[in-house]
BABA-75223 format. One record per residue: z, y, x of N, C-alpha, C, O in turn. Coordinates in steps of 0.001 Angstrom, whole numbers, plus 500000, padded with zeros to 6 digits. Layout:
BEGIN
+--------+--------+--------+--------+--------+--------+--------+--------+--------+--------+--------+--------+
!    nc3 !    nc2 !    nc1 !   cac3 !   cac2 !   cac1 !    cc3 !    cc2 !    cc1 !    oc3 !    oc2 !    oc1 !
+--------+--------+--------+--------+--------+--------+--------+--------+--------+--------+--------+--------+
!      Z !      Y !      X !      Z !      Y !      X !      Z !      Y !      X !      Z !      Y !      X !
...
+--------+--------+--------+--------+--------+--------+--------+--------+--------+--------+--------+--------+
REM end
This chain:
BEGIN
+--------+--------+--------+--------+--------+--------+--------+--------+--------+--------+--------+--------+
!    nc3 !    nc2 !    nc1 !   cac3 !   cac2 !   cac1 !    cc3 !    cc2 !    cc1 !    oc3 !    oc2 !    oc1 !
+--------+--------+--------+--------+--------+--------+--------+--------+--------+--------+--------+--------+
! 499894 ! 498852 ! 500854 ! 499970 ! 499954 ! 500066 ! 499896 ! 501226 ! 500848 ! 500695 ! 501332 ! 501778 !
! 499078 ! 502191 ! 500626 ! 498962 ! 503258 ! 501454 ! 499463 ! 504561 ! 500723 ! 498654 ! 505342 ! 500222 !
! 500744 ! 504759 ! 500680 ! 501440 ! 505826 ! 499996 ! 501830 ! 506886 ! 501049 ! 502570 ! 506638 ! 502001 !
! 501304 ! 508019 ! 500814 ! 501662 ! 509133 ! 501689 ! 502296 ! 510281 ! 500776 ! 501610 ! 510836 ! 499917 !
! 503560 ! 510596 ! 500985 ! 504285 ! 511534 ! 500048 ! 504307 ! 512824 ! 500789 ! 504948 ! 513723 ! 500245 !
! 503711 ! 513099 ! 501963 ! 503805 ! 514394 ! 502489 ! 502995 ! 515452 ! 501882 ! 503273 ! 516639 ! 502054 !
! 502005 ! 515059 ! 501180 ! 501168 ! 516151 ! 500468 ! 501922 ! 516647 ! 499146 ! 502072 ! 517853 ! 498949 !
! 502341 ! 515789 ! 498342 ! 503005 ! 516265 ! 497173 ! 504394 ! 516999 ! 497513 ! 504833 ! 517948 ! 496863 !
! 504955 ! 516477 ! 498516 ! 506314 ! 517088 ! 498940 ! 506028 ! 518385 ! 499522 ! 506771 ! 519319 ! 499221 !
! 504964 ! 518593 ! 500390 ! 504637 ! 519792 ! 500960 ! 504203 ! 520868 ! 499937 ! 504532 ! 522042 ! 500108 !
! 503496 ! 520490 ! 498914 ! 503127 ! 521396 ! 497764 ! 504335 ! 521844 ! 497058 ! 504472 ! 523022 ! 496727 !
! 505321 ! 520833 ! 496790 ! 506472 ! 521181 ! 496050 ! 507372 ! 522138 ! 496766 ! 507963 ! 523002 ! 496118 !
! 507523 ! 522032 ! 498141 ! 508302 ! 522930 ! 498895 ! 507576 ! 524227 ! 499101 ! 508259 ! 525250 ! 499155 !
! 506361 ! 524302 ! 499215 ! 505533 ! 525592 ! 499309 ! 505807 ! 526388 ! 497994 ! 506087 ! 527587 ! 497989 !
! 505707 ! 525654 ! 496946 ! 505827 ! 526417 ! 495581 ! 507178 ! 526958 ! 495434 ! 507330 ! 528141 ! 495131 !
! 508179 ! 526165 ! 495631 ! 509501 ! 526576 ! 495394 ! 509866 ! 527636 ! 496468 ! 510573 ! 528575 ! 496104 !
! 509492 ! 527578 ! 497621 ! 509799 ! 528526 ! 498579 ! 509169 ! 529849 ! 498197 ! 509783 ! 530915 ! 498249 !
! 507935 ! 529727 ! 497820 ! 507171 ! 531092 ! 497359 ! 507879 ! 531703 ! 496264 ! 508016 ! 532926 ! 496236 !
! 508374 ! 530904 ! 495294 ! 509033 ! 531508 ! 494120 ! 510399 ! 532152 ! 494617 ! 510814 ! 533170 ! 494063 !
! 511030 ! 531618 ! 495556 ! 512351 ! 532099 ! 496120 ! 512016 ! 533500 ! 496888 ! 512746 ! 534481 ! 496746 !
! 510877 ! 533514 ! 497697 ! 510529 ! 534682 ! 498405 ! 510214 ! 535812 ! 497459 ! 510730 ! 536919 ! 497614 !
! 509311 ! 535528 ! 496410 ! 509060 ! 536564 ! 495557 ! 510342 ! 537071 ! 494739 ! 510457 ! 538259 ! 494437 !
! 511189 ! 536217 ! 494435 ! 512368 ! 536517 ! 493612 ! 513184 ! 537476 ! 494590 ! 513684 ! 538518 ! 494166 !
! 513299 ! 537047 ! 495999 ! 514087 ! 537846 ! 496799 ! 513565 ! 539262 ! 496937 ! 514378 ! 540184 ! 497003 !
! 512229 ! 539502 ! 496986 ! 511728 ! 540816 ! 497103 ! 511731 ! 541595 ! 495830 ! 511709 ! 542825 ! 495857 !
! 511757 ! 540912 ! 494707 ! 511680 ! 541711 ! 493432 ! 513162 ! 541861 ! 492812 ! 513292 ! 542663 ! 491887 !
! 514154 ! 541225 ! 493209 ! 515447 ! 541309 ! 492531 ! 516070 ! 542627 ! 493094 ! 515720 ! 543228 ! 494110 !
! 517142 ! 542974 ! 492155 ! 517839 ! 544285 ! 492423 ! 518737 ! 544111 ! 493728 ! 519509 ! 543163 ! 493873 !
! 518562 ! 545084 ! 494621 ! 519276 ! 544894 ! 495927 ! 520744 ! 545021 ! 495718 ! 521479 ! 544669 ! 496641 !
! 521230 ! 545457 ! 494676 ! 522700 ! 545682 ! 494400 ! 523356 ! 544334 ! 494171 ! 524580 ! 544245 ! 494269 !
! 522642 ! 543323 ! 493884 ! 523120 ! 541919 ! 493712 ! 523569 ! 541377 ! 495071 ! 524578 ! 540692 ! 495241 !
! 522729 ! 541750 ! 495994 ! 523029 ! 541100 ! 497415 ! 524256 ! 541766 ! 498020 ! 525041 ! 541121 ! 498713 !
! 524431 ! 543160 ! 497735 ! 525594 ! 543722 ! 498376 ! 526920 ! 543347 ! 497761 ! 527956 ! 543411 ! 498421 !
! 526896 ! 542949 ! 496478 ! 528175 ! 542556 ! 495841 ! 528365 ! 541018 ! 495966 ! 529526 ! 540622 ! 495867 !
! 527439 ! 540145 ! 496158 ! 527625 ! 538703 ! 496151 ! 527399 ! 538057 ! 497429 ! 527983 ! 536998 ! 497659 !
! 526565 ! 538604 ! 498347 ! 526301 ! 537781 ! 499495 ! 526377 ! 538687 ! 500790 ! 525526 ! 538553 ! 501669 !
! 527313 ! 539530 ! 500895 ! 527578 ! 540383 ! 502030 ! 526402 ! 541143 ! 502496 ! 526236 ! 541284 ! 503708 !
! 525580 ! 541639 ! 501656 ! 524407 ! 542381 ! 501869 ! 523187 ! 541561 ! 502452 ! 522245 ! 542198 ! 502923 !
! 523162 ! 540296 ! 502445 ! 522159 ! 539392 ! 503004 ! 521290 ! 538913 ! 501957 ! 521824 ! 538303 ! 501030 !
! 519975 ! 539096 ! 501947 ! 519064 ! 538563 ! 501011 ! 518811 ! 537103 ! 501303 ! 517935 ! 536736 ! 502086 !
! 519637 ! 536255 ! 500622 ! 519583 ! 534717 ! 500844 ! 518261 ! 534219 ! 500314 ! 517640 ! 533373 ! 500958 !
! 517812 ! 534680 ! 499214 ! 516637 ! 534030 ! 498694 ! 515374 ! 534224 ! 499438 ! 514518 ! 533339 ! 499448 !
! 515209 ! 535456 ! 500120 ! 513996 ! 535713 ! 500910 ! 514177 ! 534758 ! 502237 ! 513265 ! 534016 ! 502603 !
! 515238 ! 534829 ! 502816 ! 515506 ! 534104 ! 503994 ! 515173 ! 532542 ! 503824 ! 514291 ! 531974 ! 504469 !
! 515975 ! 531939 ! 502894 ! 515747 ! 530424 ! 502684 ! 514387 ! 530175 ! 502024 ! 513807 ! 529102 ! 502189 !
! 513914 ! 531089 ! 501334 ! 512385 ! 530942 ! 500791 ! 511507 ! 530807 ! 501902 ! 510624 ! 529950 ! 501894 !
! 511678 ! 531588 ! 502863 ! 510741 ! 531579 ! 504047 ! 510888 ! 530190 ! 504746 ! 509890 ! 529597 ! 505156 !
! 512200 ! 529660 ! 504882 ! 512305 ! 528540 ! 505628 ! 511799 ! 527262 ! 504754 ! 511262 ! 526288 ! 505282 !
! 512013 ! 527368 ! 503484 ! 511446 ! 526229 ! 502740 ! 509994 ! 526236 ! 502707 ! 509387 ! 525165 ! 502742 !
! 509333 ! 527435 ! 502638 ! 507869 ! 527587 ! 502634 ! 507345 ! 527052 ! 503928 ! 506345 ! 526335 ! 503889 !
! 507943 ! 527339 ! 505119 ! 507587 ! 526866 ! 506393 ! 507630 ! 525331 ! 506473 ! 506759 ! 524673 ! 507043 !
! 508634 ! 524844 ! 505901 ! 508734 ! 523377 ! 505938 ! 507701 ! 522712 ! 505158 ! 507127 ! 521709 ! 505581 !
! 507426 ! 523289 ! 503937 ! 506286 ! 522806 ! 503128 ! 504989 ! 522864 ! 503895 ! 504181 ! 521937 ! 503834 !
! 504782 ! 523962 ! 504627 ! 503543 ! 524108 ! 505380 ! 503421 ! 523187 ! 506439 ! 502306 ! 522765 ! 506746 !
! 504510 ! 522800 ! 507075 ! 504487 ! 521707 ! 508166 ! 504116 ! 520428 ! 507414 ! 503279 ! 519672 ! 507909 !
! 504675 ! 520158 ! 506288 ! 504402 ! 518770 ! 505606 ! 502838 ! 518817 ! 505229 ! 502122 ! 517823 ! 505354 !
! 502408 ! 519954 ! 504796 ! 500964 ! 519931 ! 504487 ! 499972 ! 519777 ! 505689 ! 498906 ! 519167 ! 505604 !
! 500431 ! 520386 ! 506803 ! 499753 ! 520200 ! 507979 ! 499707 ! 518829 ! 508434 ! 498658 ! 518305 ! 508809 !
! 500907 ! 518192 ! 508409 ! 500965 ! 516779 ! 508796 ! 500186 ! 515830 ! 507837 ! 499685 ! 514794 ! 508273 !
! 500096 ! 516160 ! 506644 ! 499268 ! 515359 ! 505731 ! 497887 ! 515534 ! 506029 ! 497134 ! 514564 ! 505940 !
! 497431 ! 516737 ! 506398 ! 495969 ! 516878 ! 506778 ! 495605 ! 516212 ! 508129 ! 494519 ! 515655 ! 508285 !
! 496483 ! 516281 ! 509038 ! 496342 ! 515762 ! 510318 ! 496229 ! 514260 ! 510228 ! 495472 ! 513744 ! 511050 !
! 496781 ! 513553 ! 509467 ! 496754 ! 512134 ! 509367 ! 495333 ! 511711 ! 508710 ! 494801 ! 510648 ! 509030 !
! 494836 ! 512466 ! 507915 ! 493536 ! 512003 ! 507213 ! 492436 ! 512192 ! 508233 ! 491424 ! 511513 ! 508061 !
! 492481 ! 513045 ! 509313 ! 491310 ! 513213 ! 510167 ! 491128 ! 512009 ! 511135 ! 490186 ! 511991 ! 511927 !
+--------+--------+--------+--------+--------+--------+--------+--------+--------+--------+--------+--------+
REM end
């Protein structure tokens, strides 16, 4: 059985990460000053999750070649 989960996993992480990044940029900055010591958690972790999804997509394309 030739099951490769890197492609759907990469797409999932890229989509979720992109949603977090967009939410981090569009949310009210006052939320971050009162709840997370002024750090925009959504943008930071969204970028990390998007990068991980990009690596998974890259690895899935690399195997097919």
